[in-house]
C-alpha positions in Angstrom: -0.1 -0.4 0.1 1.0 3.3 -1.1 0.3 6.9 -1.2 -1.6 7.8 -4.1 -0.9 11.4 -4.1 3.1 11.4 -3.6 2.8 8.5 -6.5 1.1 11.4 -8.9 3.7 13.7 -7.7 6.1 11.9 -8.5 5.1 10.5 -12.0 5.4 13.8 -13.3 8.7 13.0 -15.5 10.4 17.0 -14.5 9.9 16.6 -11.1 14.1 16.5 -10.5 14.0 19.6 -12.4 11.1 22.1 -11.1 11.7 23.4 -8.2 8.5 23.6 -7.2 7.3 20.5 -7.5 10.4 19.0 -5.3 9.6 21.0 -2.8 5.5 20.2 -2.9 6.9 16.5 -2.9 9.2 17.2 0.0 5.8 19.1 2.2 3.7 16.3 1.4 6.4 13.6 2.9 6.8 15.6 5.8 2.9 16.0 6.8 1.6 12.6 5.1 0.9 9.5 7.9 1.6 7.2 5.2 4.6 8.7 4.0 6.4 8.1 8.0 9.6 9.1 7.8 9.8 9.6 4.3 9.5 5.7 3.6 7.0 5.3 0.3 7.1 2.2 -2.3 6.3 3.0 -5.6 5.2 1.2 -8.6 8.6 -0.2 -11.1 6.9 2.0 -13.6 7.9 4.9 -12.4 11.3 3.9 -11.3 13.4 4.4 -14.2 14.5 7.6 -14.0 16.2 7.5 -10.5 19.5 9.4 -11.2 21.0 8.6 -7.6 23.1 5.5 -6.6 23.0 3.7 -3.8 26.1 5.4 -2.6 25.0 8.8 -2.8 21.4 7.6 -1.7 23.2 6.3 1.9 25.6 8.7 2.2 22.3 11.0 2.3 20.8 9.2 5.1 22.1 11.3 8.5 20.8 14.5 6.7 17.9 13.0 5.4 16.5 11.2 8.6 16.6 14.6 10.5 15.5 16.6 7.4 12.4 14.4 7.4 11.3 15.3 11.1 8.0 17.2 11.0 8.1 18.1 14.7 12.0 19.0 15.1 13.9 19.3 11.9 17.9 20.1 12.7 19.2 19.7 9.2 18.4 21.8 6.1 18.0 19.8 2.8 17.3 20.8 -0.4 14.0 20.3 -1.6 15.7 18.4 -4.6 17.9 16.0 -3.1 15.6 15.1 -0.3 13.3 14.1 -3.0 15.7 12.2 -5.1 16.0 10.3 -1.2 12.2 9.2 -1.5 12.4 8.2 -4.6 15.7 5.8 -4.6 14.2 4.6 -1.3 10.7 3.9 -2.4 11.8 1.4 -4.4 15.8 0.0 -3.9 15.5 -2.4 -1.2 18.6 -2.7 0.1 18.4 1.9 1.0 15.2 1.1 2.3 15.8 -1.8 4.6 19.9 0.3 5.6 17.6 3.2 6.1 14.9 1.6 8.5 17.6 0.4 10.8 18.7 3.5 11.1 15.8 5.3 11.8 14.8 2.4 14.7 18.5 3.2 16.2 17.5 6.5 15.7 14.7 6.3 17.5 15.7 4.1 20.5 18.9 6.5 20.9 16.5 9.5 20.8 14.1 7.5 24.2 18.0 6.9 25.4 17.3 3.5 25.1 20.4 1.8 23.8 22.4 -0.9 25.5 25.8 0.1 25.6 28.3 -3.0 25.2 
């Protein structure tokens, strides 16, 4: 199950070159309960235009995590970069799983529930 509104926004072939669309995508990610923490799933029909490599995506994880916190975003991330990460995470299983682990660990740390070894 995915968010149909985000799917429609990303179906625009020029969203990566359109700052207004990128800003709207970022705003949507921050406020939509279905797009929780920027993790979305999209159909294969729109993933062919992914210009972000896994290495590039993973290097943006810390900023993306902070930027997707609607209550207290600690980092400003350019809308285009943020939308590119969301787009890549929507279909790359490896990056998606790694980002989910980062989110879980970060949330444990924020609640001071980590275990020191």
